LOMIGU-394143 format. One line per field, with one value per residue (C-alpha): x, y, z; residue number from 1. Coordinates in steps of 0.2 Angstrom, whole numbers, plus 5000, padded with zeros to 4 digits. Layout:
BEGIN
c1 c(X  ...)
c2 c(Y  ...)
c3 c(Z  ...)
seq c(NUM  ...)
This chain:
BEGIN
c1 c(5065  5049  5039  5048  5047  5028  5026  5036  5025  5009  5015  5021  5004  4994  5005  5004  4985  4983  4994  4984  4968  4973  4978  4961  4948  4933  4922  4918  4912  4912  4903  4901  4910  4928  4936  4925  4934  4924  4926  4911  4904  4898  4901  4890  4875  4874  4858  4858  4843  4838  4846  4864  4866  4874  4867  4873  4865  4874  4871  4877  4887  4899  4910  4923  4939  4937  4933  4937  4923  4926  4907  4890  4889  4876  4875  4868  4866  4860  4848  4836  4821  4816  4808  4789  4788  4794  4811  4820  4827  4846  4852  4866  4875  4887  4900  4912  4930  4934  4943  4962  4959  4946  4959  4955  4955  4940  4930  4912  4903  4906  4888  4883  4868  4856  4857  4848  4835  4835  4819  4826  4822  4810  4813  4825  4843  4838  4838  4848  4842  4850  4850  4858  4867  4867  4878  4888  4889  4871  4879  4893  4906  4913  4921  4939  4935  4936  4920  4915  4900  4892  4878  4867  4859  4846  4841  4829  4833  4830  4812  4804  4789  4797  4816  4826  4813  4816  4815  4831  4838  4836  4851  4866  4876  4885  4888  4893  4897  4898  4906  4901  4916  4914  4922  4937  4949  4967  4979  4992  5008  5002  4986  4996  5007  4992  4985  5001  5005)
c2 c(5447  5441  5447  5435  5420  5423  5424  5407  5399  5405  5398  5382  5380  5383  5371  5358  5360  5358  5342  5334  5338  5329  5313  5306  5304  5315  5303  5285  5273  5254  5239  5223  5208  5201  5218  5227  5239  5237  5227  5216  5208  5193  5183  5189  5179  5181  5187  5188  5195  5191  5207  5202  5214  5206  5210  5203  5202  5203  5201  5215  5229  5233  5249  5259  5268  5286  5300  5319  5331  5345  5351  5343  5326  5315  5297  5284  5265  5253  5240  5226  5219  5204  5195  5194  5194  5205  5213  5226  5242  5245  5258  5269  5278  5292  5292  5306  5300  5316  5308  5305  5286  5284  5282  5281  5262  5252  5247  5241  5242  5261  5267  5283  5293  5286  5297  5286  5272  5262  5252  5242  5244  5231  5233  5223  5228  5236  5255  5269  5278  5294  5308  5325  5336  5335  5345  5332  5344  5339  5322  5328  5330  5348  5353  5346  5332  5313  5302  5284  5276  5260  5250  5240  5224  5214  5195  5185  5169  5153  5147  5130  5136  5143  5138  5149  5162  5172  5191  5200  5217  5221  5216  5228  5231  5248  5264  5281  5297  5313  5328  5345  5355  5372  5386  5392  5406  5401  5410  5419  5425  5443  5440  5432  5447  5459  5449  5452  5470)
c3 c(5057  5066  5051  5040  5052  5053  5034  5033  5046  5037  5020  5027  5036  5019  5009  5023  5024  5005  5005  5020  5012  4996  5005  5007  4993  4993  4981  4981  4967  4972  4966  4975  4968  4968  4966  4979  4990  5006  5022  5028  5043  5033  5017  5003  4996  4977  4969  4950  4941  4923  4916  4919  4934  4949  4967  4984  5001  5017  5035  5047  5039  5025  5026  5016  5021  5026  5014  5017  5018  5006  5004  5002  4994  4985  4991  4979  4980  4966  4974  4969  4977  4967  4981  4981  5000  5015  5013  5024  5017  5015  5028  5022  5037  5039  5053  5057  5060  5070  5085  5083  5088  5073  5060  5042  5039  5033  5049  5052  5068  5071  5072  5063  5057  5044  5028  5016  5017  5000  4997  4982  4964  4957  4939  4928  4933  4949  4952  4959  4975  4980  4993  4992  4990  5009  5021  5031  5046  5050  5053  5064  5050  5049  5033  5031  5043  5039  5038  5033  5025  5031  5023  5036  5031  5041  5040  5050  5058  5048  5049  5048  5038  5022  5023  5013  5011  5027  5025  5022  5016  4998  4986  4984  4969  4969  4979  4973  4983  4973  4981  4978  4984  4993  4983  4992  4985  4982  4994  4985  4992  4989  4998  5013  5014  5015  5030  5040  5036)
seq c(1  2  3  4  5  6  7  8  9  10  11  12  13  14  15  16  17  18  19  20  21  22  23  24  25  26  27  28  29  30  31  32  33  34  35  36  37  38  39  40  41  42  43  44  45  46  47  48  49  50  51  52  53  54  55  56  57  58  59  60  61  62  63  64  65  66  67  68  69  70  71  72  73  74  75  76  77  78  79  80  81  82  83  84  85  86  87  88  89  90  91  92  93  94  95  96  97  98  99  100  101  102  103  104  105  106  107  108  109  110  111  112  113  114  115  116  117  118  119  120  121  122  123  124  125  126  127  128  129  130  131  132  133  134  135  136  137  138  139  140  141  142  143  144  145  146  147  148  149  150  151  152  153  154  155  156  157  158  159  160  161  162  163  164  165  166  167  168  169  170  171  172  173  174  175  176  177  178  179  180  181  182  183  184  185  186  187  188  189  190  191  192  193  194  195  196  197)
């Protein structure tokens, strides 16, 4: 009888683990604009280049709801640097959401580790800049754990010499996170039975 109960617990655990893993997305694709899916510290400042692509500048951070780590990821951002004087890079940070109080909602101001420094494309339409595939465990996110991405923007205080031309972070258009899942074998009932004989 004990053997049947143990088998039932193992099967329920495997099914529950698979259902929980499927709850959060493992990839992200979002572009700035009215239908953007991020939260922000500030109102966006519109930048539009002559190629019809739309880019925005922010002050502080923008962030997305949590993703699930299922293996290495490639992080890409589309940026634009059309200003002909000093600009700051866009910093893309990874933050593990491994504490029970972290939740999975969209929150800025959580800190994290810099995974990508985007300098801004200067050509018409901006440019995609990428890093990866990277192992998120290097950033404190073990396989199966939740994590968030944040983009950090800087802007200098308004000046009196060249008003409106103060240095700021490059323009941001889109972010893309592509997951490269680790290969794991499916557990069959026959396999489970052999483990507990």
